[in-house]
MARZANU-76086 format. One record per residue: residue number from 1; residue in three letters; x, y, z of N, C-alpha, C in turn. Coordinates in steps of 0.1 Angstrom, whole numbers. Layout:
% MARZANU-76086
NUM|ALA|X|Y|Z|X|Y|Z|X|Y|Z
...
//
This chain:
% MARZANU-76086
1|MET|422|889|363|425|883|356|427|867|366
2|LYS|433|870|376|437|857|387|424|847|385
3|LYS|413|855|395|401|846|398|395|839|384
4|SER|399|847|374|390|837|360|399|826|359
5|THR|414|824|360|422|815|359|421|804|369
6|LYS|420|806|381|413|796|394|406|784|387
7|LYS|393|790|388|382|782|385|379|774|374
8|PRO|392|775|359|395|762|352|401|752|354
9|ALA|410|756|365|415|743|374|411|738|378
10|ALA|402|745|392|394|737|402|383|727|391
11|ARG|376|729|377|374|720|368|378|708|366
12|ARG|392|715|363|401|704|358|404|695|371
13|LYS|405|696|382|406|686|390|397|679|394
14|LYS|383|686|394|368|678|394|371|663|388
15|GLN|372|671|375|372|663|365|386|647|361
16|ARG|393|655|373|404|642|372|401|631|379
17|SER|395|639|391|389|631|402|380|620|397
18|LYS|370|627|388|359|616|387|365|605|375
19|GLY|374|607|367|377|603|361|388|587|365
20|ARG|390|591|379|399|584|385|387|573|395
21|ARG|376|576|394|366|567|402|361|555|392
22|LYS|358|561|378|352|549|369|361|538|368
23|PRO|375|537|369|379|524|368|378|516|379
24|VAL|377|521|393|375|511|403|361|506|402
25|PHE|351|513|396|340|508|397|338|492|385
26|LYS|344|498|375|345|482|363|353|476|372
27|ASP|365|473|378|373|468|384|362|458|392
28|GLY|353|459|404|349|457|412|334|449|406
29|LEU|333|453|391|322|446|384|326|429|381
30|THR|334|434|373|345|423|370|349|414|379
31|ALA|348|418|391|357|408|403|343|400|408
32|ALA|331|405|405|318|402|413|315|389|400
33|LEU|316|393|387|310|385|375|317|373|375
34|THR|331|370|380|343|361|380|338|355|395
35|ALA|336|360|403|334|350|418|317|343|413
36|GLY|311|349|404|297|343|412|300|334|396
37|LEU|310|329|390|308|319|377|317|308|382
38|LEU|325|318|391|333|307|400|322|296|410
39|ILE|318|302|414|303|297|426|299|284|412
40|CYS|290|289|405|284|287|395|293|269|394
41|ALA|305|273|386|312|259|384|314|251|392
42|ALA|312|257|404|312|249|416|304|241|416
43|LEU|292|248|422|279|240|417|275|227|408
44|VAL|279|233|396|279|220|386|287|209|386
45|ILE|299|215|392|310|203|398|306|193|407
46|SER|295|198|421|294|191|433|282|183|424
47|VAL|271|191|420|263|183|411|267|170|406
48|ALA|277|172|398|281|156|388|287|150|396
49|VAL|293|156|412|300|141|416|289|138|424
50|ILE|279|143|428|268|137|434|259|129|425
51|ILE|259|132|416|254|121|406|260|108|404
52|ILE|275|111|397|281|99|397|282|90|411
53|HIS|284|95|418|281|89|433|269|78|438
54|ARG|259|86|434|246|81|436|247|70|426
55|VAL|248|71|412|249|57|399|256|49|404
56|GLN|271|48|412|276|40|415|272|28|428
57|SER|263|38|435|256|34|448|250|25|442
58|ILE|240|24|429|229|20|423|236|10|417
59|ASP|245|10|412|251|-4|405|255|-9|416
60|THR|263|-7|428|268|-17|434|255|-24|440
61|ILE|243|-18|447|232|-24|454|230|-33|445
62|SER|224|-33|430|221|-43|421|229|-54|417
63|ALA|243|-49|421|247|-62|421|249|-73|433
64|ARG|247|-62|445|249|-72|457|231|-80|456
65|GLU|222|-74|448|210|-78|449|206|-90|436
66|ALA|214|-90|429|212|-98|417|212|-113|423
67|PRO|205|-124|418|200|-133|417|213|-147|418
68|SER|215|-151|428|230|-166|425|227|-173|412
69|GLU|216|-174|405|218|-183|394|223|-174|379
70|THR|223|-158|384|236|-152|371|246|-157|370
71|PRO|253|-151|362|268|-162|354|275|-154|364
72|PRO|285|-162|366|297|-152|374|304|-140|374
73|GLU|304|-138|362|306|-125|358|299|-115|364
74|SER|285|-117|367|274|-105|368|276|-103|384
75|VAL|281|-114|390|285|-110|403|298|-113|412
76|ARG|309|-108|397|322|-109|409|326|-98|418
77|ASP|333|-102|427|336|-91|436|349|-85|431
78|PRO|351|-71|433|361|-65|430|373|-71|437
79|ALA|374|-75|446|386|-76|452|383|-91|455
80|PRO|379|-104|454|376|-119|460|387|-121|470
81|PRO|381|-127|480|389|-130|490|397|-141|484
82|VAL|394|-150|478|404|-159|473|421|-160|463
83|GLN|418|-144|458|429|-140|453|441|-133|463
84|ASN|436|-130|472|446|-130|483|452|-138|489
85|ILE|451|-151|489|456|-162|496|471|-160|492
86|PRO|477|-165|501|492|-166|497|501|-174|493
87|ASP|494|-187|493|499|-200|491|490|-208|487
88|PRO|483|-210|474|469|-215|472|467|-231|472
89|PRO|483|-235|470|483|-254|470|483|-257|485
90|ALA|488|-247|495|487|-255|506|476|-248|513
91|ALA|471|-241|514|455|-237|518|445|-239|511
92|LYS|448|-252|499|434|-261|491|426|-267|500
93|PRO|414|-263|503|404|-266|514|397|-281|506
94|PRO|393|-288|517|384|-305|508|377|-300|502
95|GLU|373|-310|490|364|-311|480|350|-313|487
96|LYS|339|-305|485|326|-306|488|314|-313|480
97|ALA|319|-311|465|312|-315|453|307|-333|461
98|PRO|298|-339|454|292|-351|452|302|-359|446
99|SER|306|-369|449|316|-379|439|305|-386|428
100|GLY|301|-382|418|296|-386|408|295|-379|395
101|GLY|302|-368|392|303|-365|383|307|-350|384
102|GLY|300|-343|390|302|-331|389|292|-322|381
103|THR|285|-330|377|273|-322|365|262|-315|376
104|SER|263|-323|386|251|-313|396|256|-310|407
105|SER|247|-298|414|255|-294|423|245|-290|434
106|PRO|247|-288|448|237|-280|459|225|-272|453
107|VAL|215|-275|454|207|-264|451|207|-254|458
108|ASN|207|-239|449|210|-223|456|196|-221|466
109|THR|200|-215|477|188|-215|484|184|-202|488
110|GLY|193|-194|479|189|-178|476|191|-170|487
111|THR|202|-177|494|204|-165|506|221|-160|503
112|GLY|225|-160|489|232|-150|483|251|-157|489
113|THR|251|-171|489|264|-178|493|271|-182|476
114|ALA|264|-178|470|268|-183|454|287|-180|453
115|GLU|289|-166|463|300|-159|460|313|-169|466
116|LYS|309|-176|475|319|-182|484|323|-199|474
117|ALA|315|-202|465|317|-215|461|327|-222|456
118|PRO|338|-209|449|349|-212|443|359|-211|456
119|ALA|359|-227|462|368|-224|475|385|-231|472
120|SER|385|-239|459|396|-248|456|407|-237|450
121|GLY|404|-229|443|413|-223|438|418|-225|423
122|PRO|427|-220|414|429|-225|404|440|-234|401
123|SER|443|-246|413|456|-250|412|451|-262|405
124|GLY|439|-266|401|438|-281|392|437|-276|375
125|GLY|440|-264|373|436|-261|359|424|-254|353
126|SER|411|-266|363|400|-261|362|395|-249|366
127|PRO|386|-240|357|383|-230|366|374|-232|375
128|PRO|371|-219|388|363|-226|401|349|-224|397
129|GLN|338|-229|401|325|-229|398|317|-218|409
130|THR|316|-209|407|309|-197|415|293|-198|416
131|VAL|288|-206|410|270|-206|408|269|-215|409
132|PRO|260|-225|417|258|-241|419|249|-245|408
133|SER|251|-251|403|244|-256|390|228|-262|390
134|ALA|223|-255|381|206|-262|387|199|-270|374
135|GLN|209|-276|368|206|-285|355|204|-298|368
136|GLY|191|-303|363|184|-319|366|175|-314|380
137|VAL|175|-305|389|167|-300|397|156|-293|393
138|PRO|141|-297|394|130|-296|390|129|-276|394
139|ALA|121|-268|384|119|-257|386|115|-251|401
140|SER|103|-265|406|94|-260|419|101|-266|429
141|GLN|118|-268|430|125|-274|441|132|-257|438
142|SER|137|-256|431|151|-242|430|139|-230|436
143|ARG|127|-229|433|116|-220|442|112|-225|452
144|GLY|117|-237|456|110|-239|472|99|-244|469
145|ILE|92|-245|458|79|-249|459|77|-263|460
146|THR|68|-270|467|64|-284|466|56|-288|455
147|GLU|57|-293|444|45|-302|437|38|-307|439
148|ARG|23|-306|434|13|-316|440|15|-327|432
149|PRO|16|-341|441|19|-351|426|6|-358|422
150|PRO|7|-362|408|-7|-364|400|-13|-375|409
151|GLU|-29|-372|407|-37|-379|413|-32|-396|404
152|PRO|-39|-402|412|-35|-416|408|-48|-421|401
153|PRO|-47|-431|391|-60|-434|385|-69|-441|392
154|PRO|-78|-442|389|-90|-450|398|-87|-462|397
155|LYS|-91|-468|407|-88|-485|408|-97|-489|399
156|ARG|-94|-502|395|-106|-505|384|-114|-517|390
157|LYS|-128|-515|392|-137|-522|395|-143|-529|392
158|GLY|-143|-530|375|-144|-544|368|-150|-541|357
159|THR|-151|-549|349|-159|-547|330|-175|-544|329
160|VAL|-179|-544|326|-193|-537|324|-198|-541|310
161|VAL|-206|-549|306|-213|-550|291|-230|-548|289
162|PHE|-230|-541|281|-249|-536|279|-250|-543|266
163|VAL|-258|-550|268|-268|-557|254|-278|-551|253
164|ILE|-283|-547|240|-295|-539|238|-301|-550|229
165|ASP|-313|-559|234|-320|-564|225|-334|-559|217
166|ASP|-340|-569|211|-352|-567|198|-350|-558|191
167|ALA|-337|-555|187|-334|-547|172|-340|-555|160
168|GLY|-348|-547|156|-356|-548|143|-366|-543|139
169|ASN|-376|-542|151|-388|-537|155|-388|-525|148
170|ASN|-384|-513|156|-387|-499|150|-374|-494|149
171|LEU|-368|-487|137|-353|-481|136|-354|-470|144
172|ARG|-365|-463|146|-369|-448|154|-358|-453|168
173|GLU|-365|-466|178|-366|-470|188|-351|-473|188
174|LEU|-342|-474|175|-325|-483|179|-319|-470|177
175|ASP|-322|-461|172|-312|-450|166|-304|-439|182
176|PRO|-314|-437|192|-304|-434|202|-295|-441|209
177|PHE|-296|-455|208|-287|-464|213|-275|-465|201
178|LEU|-273|-463|190|-264|-460|180|-255|-452|185
179|THR|-257|-437|190|-248|-429|192|-245|-427|206
180|PHE|-246|-438|212|-242|-440|228|-226|-439|227
181|SER|-223|-430|236|-209|-430|231|-196|-439|238
182|GLY|-202|-450|240|-194|-465|247|-199|-474|237
183|PRO|-192|-486|239|-195|-499|237|-208|-505|241
184|LEU|-215|-513|225|-225|-515|229|-224|-532|226
185|THR|-234|-541|229|-238|-549|221|-252|-552|218
186|ILE|-258|-553|206|-270|-548|200|-277|-561|192
187|ALA|-285|-567|198|-291|-581|194|-303|-580|183
188|VAL|-303|-582|171|-309|-582|163|-325|-599|162
189|LEU|-335|-594|163|-344|-602|162|-348|-605|145
190|PRO|-347|-617|140|-348|-619|123|-360|-620|124
191|GLY|-365|-614|104|-377|-621|103|-384|-608|108
192|LEU|-379|-597|108|-389|-587|107|-385|-573|98
193|PRO|-395|-565|93|-392|-557|86|-384|-549|88
194|HIS|-376|-544|96|-364|-539|96|-353|-548|102
195|SER|-352|-561|101|-340|-566|110|-328|-566|105
196|ALA|-329|-569|89|-315|-562|80|-310|-553|82
197|GLU|-317|-539|79|-307|-526|79|-307|-518|95
198|ALA|-314|-529|107|-312|-525|114|-297|-533|121
199|ALA|-298|-541|113|-278|-549|114|-270|-538|108
200|ARG|-273|-534|95|-266|-525|88|-261|-517|97
201|ARG|-271|-510|105|-267|-497|113|-261|-498|120
202|ILE|-265|-508|127|-256|-509|138|-240|-514|138
203|ARG|-235|-521|127|-223|-521|121|-215|-508|118
204|ALA|-226|-502|111|-222|-485|107|-221|-477|116
205|ALA|-225|-480|131|-221|-469|141|-211|-475|149
206|GLY|-206|-486|145|-192|-494|152|-197|-501|165
207|LYS|-212|-505|164|-211|-516|178|-216|-529|172
208|GLU|-216|-535|182|-216|-552|181|-230|-557|179
209|VAL|-227|-566|166|-245|-571|161|-241|-587|168
210|PHE|-254|-587|177|-257|-604|176|-268|-607|171
211|LEU|-271|-619|169|-283|-630|167|-294|-627|176
212|HIS|-303|-625|176|-314|-622|188|-323|-640|181
213|GLN|-317|-647|189|-325|-660|181|-333|-661|189
214|PRO|-349|-662|185|-358|-669|192|-361|-680|193
215|MET|-362|-682|209|-369|-696|212|-381|-700|218
216|GLU|-384|-710|221|-397|-713|230|-394|-713|244
217|ALA|-410|-705|247|-409|-701|262|-419|-712|270
218|ILE|-416|-714|283|-426|-722|291|-440|-718|289
219|GLY|-446|-708|291|-454|-698|288|-464|-702|278
220|GLY|-456|-705|267|-466|-704|255|-460|-690|248
221|GLN|-460|-680|254|-457|-669|242|-451|-672|230
222|ASN|-460|-665|222|-448|-667|205|-438|-659|207
223|PRO|-427|-668|203|-411|-658|205|-409|-652|190
224|GLY|-421|-653|176|-419|-644|171|-412|-652|155
225|PRO|-412|-648|147|-406|-653|134|-390|-659|134
226|GLY|-387|-672|130|-375|-678|128|-374|-686|142
227|ALA|-384|-687|147|-378|-693|164|-375|-704|163
228|LEU|-370|-711|176|-366|-730|174|-374|-732|188
229|TYR|-383|-749|185|-393|-749|195|-386|-764|201
230|SER|-393|-771|210|-389|-781|218|-393|-793|204
231|GLY|-386|-804|203|-391|-813|195|-385|-812|182
232|MET|-382|-805|181|-376|-802|163|-364|-809|164
233|GLU|-359|-817|151|-349|-825|146|-337|-814|147
234|GLU|-320|-819|148|-311|-810|149|-310|-806|134
235|ALA|-313|-810|125|-313|-804|108|-325|-795|109
236|GLU|-336|-794|115|-343|-782|116|-337|-771|124
237|ILE|-332|-774|133|-329|-763|145|-316|-754|136
238|ARG|-309|-763|128|-297|-760|120|-300|-752|107
239|ALA|-308|-754|101|-315|-749|91|-322|-736|98
240|ILE|-326|-732|105|-332|-720|111|-324|-711|116
241|ILE|-313|-716|121|-304|-708|125|-294|-705|114
242|GLU|-290|-712|106|-283|-707|91|-291|-696|86
243|ARG|-305|-694|84|-312|-686|81|-314|-672|81
244|ASN|-312|-671|96|-315|-663|105|-295|-657|106
245|LEU|-288|-659|105|-277|-659|103|-271|-648|90
246|GLU|-278|-658|83|-273|-648|66|-284|-636|65
247|GLU|-295|-637|74|-303|-624|72|-294|-612|82
248|VAL|-292|-618|90|-286|-608|100|-268|-602|101
249|GLY|-262|-615|99|-252|-613|94|-240|-604|87
250|PRO|-230|-604|92|-224|-612|101|-223|-608|113
251|VAL|-223|-617|122|-225|-607|134|-212|-615|144
252|ALA|-211|-609|154|-201|-620|167|-205|-630|179
253|GLY|-220|-633|176|-227|-645|184|-243|-642|183
254|MET|-248|-650|193|-262|-651|195|-261|-652|208
255|ASN|-276|-647|210|-284|-648|226|-300|-651|226
256|ASN|-305|-659|231|-320|-664|232|-327|-652|235
257|HIS|-339|-654|228|-354|-644|228|-364|-652|233
258|GLN|-368|-652|248|-373|-658|256|-365|-670|258
259|GLY|-373|-680|250|-364|-697|254|-360|-700|271
260|SER|-372|-701|280|-370|-703|292|-374|-722|285
261|LYS|-378|-726|278|-381|-740|277|-372|-746|266
262|ILE|-368|-738|254|-353|-746|248|-339|-748|260
263|THR|-340|-735|261|-329|-739|273|-328|-745|288
264|MET|-338|-752|289|-338|-765|295|-336|-780|286
265|ASP|-336|-778|275|-334|-790|265|-320|-794|260
266|GLU|-316|-800|267|-299|-805|263|-300|-808|249
267|LYS|-305|-813|246|-298|-820|233|-305|-808|218
268|ALA|-313|-801|224|-316|-786|218|-306|-777|219
269|MET|-299|-777|231|-287|-765|234|-275|-770|227
270|GLU|-273|-786|226|-263|-790|220|-261|-790|210
271|THR|-273|-788|197|-274|-787|187|-271|-768|183
272|VAL|-276|-762|196|-273|-747|188|-256|-744|195
273|LEU|-252|-748|205|-236|-743|202|-229|-755|195
274|SER|-237|-762|191|-227|-765|180|-222|-759|167
275|VAL|-236|-753|163|-239|-744|149|-231|-730|156
276|CYS|-228|-727|166|-220|-712|171|-202|-720|170
277|ARG|-204|-727|173|-186|-732|175|-180|-734|159
278|GLU|-191|-737|148|-189|-738|135|-189|-727|130
279|HIS|-192|-716|131|-192|-706|128|-185|-694|135
280|GLY|-177|-702|148|-170|-689|154|-173|-681|162
281|ILE|-190|-680|165|-197|-671|169|-199|-674|182
282|TYR|-201|-665|196|-207|-667|209|-217|-668|208
283|PHE|-217|-675|221|-235|-677|225|-237|-673|241
284|LEU|-243|-664|241|-248|-656|255|-266|-661|258
285|ASP|-262|-666|272|-276|-676|279|-282|-662|283
286|SER|-293|-659|280|-301|-646|287|-308|-649|301
287|ARG|-305|-661|304|-311|-669|315|-325|-664|319
288|THR|-332|-670|310|-347|-665|312|-352|-675|322
289|THR|-347|-686|324|-352|-691|337|-342|-698|344
290|ALA|-344|-703|355|-331|-704|366|-325|-716|365
291|ASP|-335|-727|357|-329|-739|353|-326|-744|338
292|THR|-317|-733|336|-309|-736|321|-302|-745|323
293|VAL|-300|-752|315|-288|-765|311|-279|-757|304
294|VAL|-279|-747|299|-266|-742|289|-252|-742|293
295|PRO|-250|-737|306|-235|-742|314|-234|-754|316
296|ARG|-242|-764|317|-238|-778|320|-234|-782|304
297|VAL|-241|-779|295|-238|-785|285|-227|-783|279
298|ALA|-225|-761|279|-214|-759|276|-201|-761|281
299|GLY|-203|-769|292|-190|-768|298|-184|-785|295
300|ARG|-190|-795|291|-194|-807|284|-187|-805|272
301|MET|-191|-795|264|-187|-794|248|-171|-790|247
302|GLY|-171|-781|261|-159|-773|258|-158|-760|255
303|VAL|-173|-753|253|-173|-743|246|-176|-733|254
304|LYS|-170|-723|254|-170|-708|264|-182|-700|260
305|ILE|-190|-699|268|-200|-688|269|-205|-677|278
306|GLY|-209|-670|277|-213|-658|285|-229|-660|287
307|GLU|-231|-654|304|-248|-653|311|-248|-639|314
308|ARG|-259|-636|314|-268|-628|315|-269|-624|332
309|ASP|-259|-612|335|-267|-610|356|-277|-603|358
310|VAL|-283|-590|351|-289|-580|352|-300|-577|339
311|PHE|-313|-581|340|-321|-569|334|-324|-557|344
312|VAL|-320|-550|332|-323|-533|335|-334|-527|335
313|ASP|-343|-530|331|-356|-524|323|-367|-533|323
314|ASN|-367|-541|336|-376|-549|338|-392|-541|345
315|ILE|-387|-528|351|-395|-519|352|-392|-505|348
316|GLN|-399|-495|336|-400|-488|329|-403|-475|336
317|GLU|-389|-476|346|-391|-461|355|-375|-459|355
318|ARG|-371|-446|358|-357|-444|355|-349|-450|364
319|ALA|-355|-442|378|-352|-447|393|-349|-462|391
320|ALA|-359|-467|388|-358|-486|385|-349|-488|378
321|MET|-345|-483|366|-332|-488|354|-322|-484|364
322|ILE|-319|-473|369|-306|-468|381|-305|-479|389
323|ARG|-317|-482|396|-312|-492|410|-309|-505|402
324|PHE|-313|-511|390|-308|-523|385|-294|-524|381
325|ILE|-291|-509|373|-278|-507|369|-267|-511|380
326|GLN|-274|-505|392|-264|-507|401|-260|-517|407
327|ASP|-274|-523|411|-273|-543|410|-261|-547|406
328|GLY|-261|-545|388|-248|-551|379|-234|-545|379
329|LEU|-230|-532|387|-218|-527|389|-211|-531|400
330|ASN|-223|-539|409|-219|-543|426|-215|-559|418
331|LYS|-220|-563|408|-216|-577|407|-201|-581|399
332|ALA|-200|-565|393|-186|-568|384|-177|-561|396
333|GLU|-178|-553|404|-166|-553|411|-164|-561|422
334|LYS|-173|-573|423|-170|-586|435|-164|-600|423
335|LYS|-168|-598|407|-165|-612|404|-156|-605|390
336|GLY|-154|-594|389|-150|-586|374|-155|-584|366
337|SER|-168|-588|362|-175|-586|351|-192|-587|352
338|ALA|-195|-582|343|-215|-582|349|-216|-578|334
339|VAL|-230|-588|328|-239|-585|319|-248|-575|319
340|MET|-254|-566|314|-268|-562|317|-275|-564|306
341|ILE|-284|-564|307|-298|-565|289|-305|-555|293
342|GLY|-308|-549|285|-318|-536|284|-324|-541|270
343|HIS|-335|-533|265|-344|-536|255|-345|-522|246
344|THR|-344|-522|231|-343|-509|225|-358|-499|228
345|TRP|-370|-512|231|-381|-501|233|-381|-496|248
346|SER|-372|-495|255|-369|-491|266|-370|-473|266
347|ALA|-378|-466|266|-377|-454|263|-366|-439|268
348|GLU|-363|-445|280|-353|-438|289|-340|-441|289
349|LEU|-337|-455|283|-327|-462|286|-312|-461|284
350|ALA|-318|-455|270|-306|-450|262|-302|-434|265
351|GLU|-308|-428|272|-304|-416|275|-296|-416|289
352|THR|-302|-425|299|-298|-429|314|-286|-436|309
353|LEU|-281|-444|303|-267|-448|301|-258|-437|294
354|GLU|-265|-430|285|-251|-420|280|-251|-406|294
355|GLU|-261|-407|304|-255|-397|314|-250|-409|322
356|LEU|-246|-417|323|-240|-423|337|-225|-430|332
357|TYR|-222|-425|316|-212|-434|312|-203|-431|316
358|PRO|-195|-415|315|-187|-409|319|-184|-410|340
359|GLU|-195|-410|342|-193|-415|360|-189|-426|362
360|LEU|-191|-437|353|-189|-452|351|-175|-452|348
361|VAL|-168|-444|340|-153|-445|337|-146|-438|347
362|GLU|-152|-427|350|-146|-421|367|-146|-431|375
363|GLN|-156|-437|378|-154|-446|393|-144|-460|388
364|GLY|-141|-462|378|-130|-472|378|-138|-486|365
365|TYR|-150|-486|362|-154|-493|356|-151|-492|342
366|SER|-149|-502|333|-147|-502|321|-161|-510|310
367|LEU|-163|-507|301|-172|-510|289|-169|-517|282
368|SER|-171|-527|279|-166|-537|267|-180|-542|261
369|THR|-181|-552|250|-187|-558|239|-188|-576|245
370|ILE|-192|-584|243|-195|-595|247|-185|-602|236
371|SER|-180|-601|229|-169|-607|222|-158|-609|228
372|ARG|-153|-591|231|-143|-590|238|-142|-594|253
373|LEU|-158|-595|259|-155|-600|275|-150|-617|272
374|MET|-158|-624|260|-154|-635|262|-141|-640|256
375|MET|-134|-631|248|-119|-634|246|-111|-630|256
376|GLY|-114|-623|263|-106|-616|278|-97|-610|276
377|ASN|-99|-601|264|-88|-593|256|-87|-582|271
378|PHE|-75|-579|272|-67|-567|277|-60|-558|275
379|ASP|-61|-544|277|-45|-537|269|-41|-535|283
380|ASP|-25|-526|280|-17|-528|287|-19|-527|301
381|GLU|-27|-516|302|-34|-512|318|-48|-519|324
382|GLY|-48|-535|317|-54|-540|324|-70|-539|323
383|SER|-74|-529|314|-89|-527|313|-92|-536|298
384|TRP|-101|-537|296|-111|-543|286|-109|-534|274
385|TYR|-105|-541|265|-111|-528|251|-120|-535|243
//
């Protein structure tokens, strides 16, 4: 009976010892979990502190690298040296601003010295300027860039007038000159099938119309209808010119077609110039002879005339025409103006003039008409208009 009673007692002892070990295991697990949570919390806090520290560092660097043109609030130092001055009135530094109103200030050089500008303190009641004003200073200077000055306009070399003779024969030959980009004076022969229509088209194109008055030549060539001949009475000369003006007019003036013989006749030219003066039109001497008396007669009568300088198409080749035009340009540069005469029947003249026109303007030449040249009209820049 004793043996059977010991076994249950031993089992009970074993069970009690096992029951006491289980609480120890549970307490250790709880401690481990608690320690792990504390470590995780510490890591999270450390990471947060590092992030906050870096953000503050970036903000500080951004504030230091901010351009000096920003407002004072964006570059304000947390503890400016000026606020630590114990006695502002006694320590007031001398004014460095220019004595002219205070609106202009030195140009910022970009070295970060804008924070040192408020040296006068708040003693005068006016807020200190922390950033130099950039008003009134060109943007290129504030950036340290030197602007290239604009190129001066080309020096004026003279005025050039192109007169195109012999209109009225062929309208197709006339058309290229009507589309020329610059000013032209176009002289129309009277008594031809297309004389009146040519004059009308010239005016519609904005070009200047002249009467190309036929006159007798020394060689006896036929000058065409409506011509003046030596030995004519004054009344006859007047009647012919009036009839021609009525057909072609209104015109700004006239020039002679051929006429080497008539322009040597003082009496005939007195009548011609008298008619021009009465109509308020100009006379251009085409100078078909070196012995012309027109300048002398005009001077005696007090009449202002024009004179031809160059014939540009005596040779019907483009290279030759360019050489003649260059001669005229040289004369314009020397004496201020030059009159060059060409003809509607010159096949390449209109195209050549169109090609040369932009170059002439770029070089400093100005193109005009006979009437404007005779009037001596200038614009504000000294160019003929």
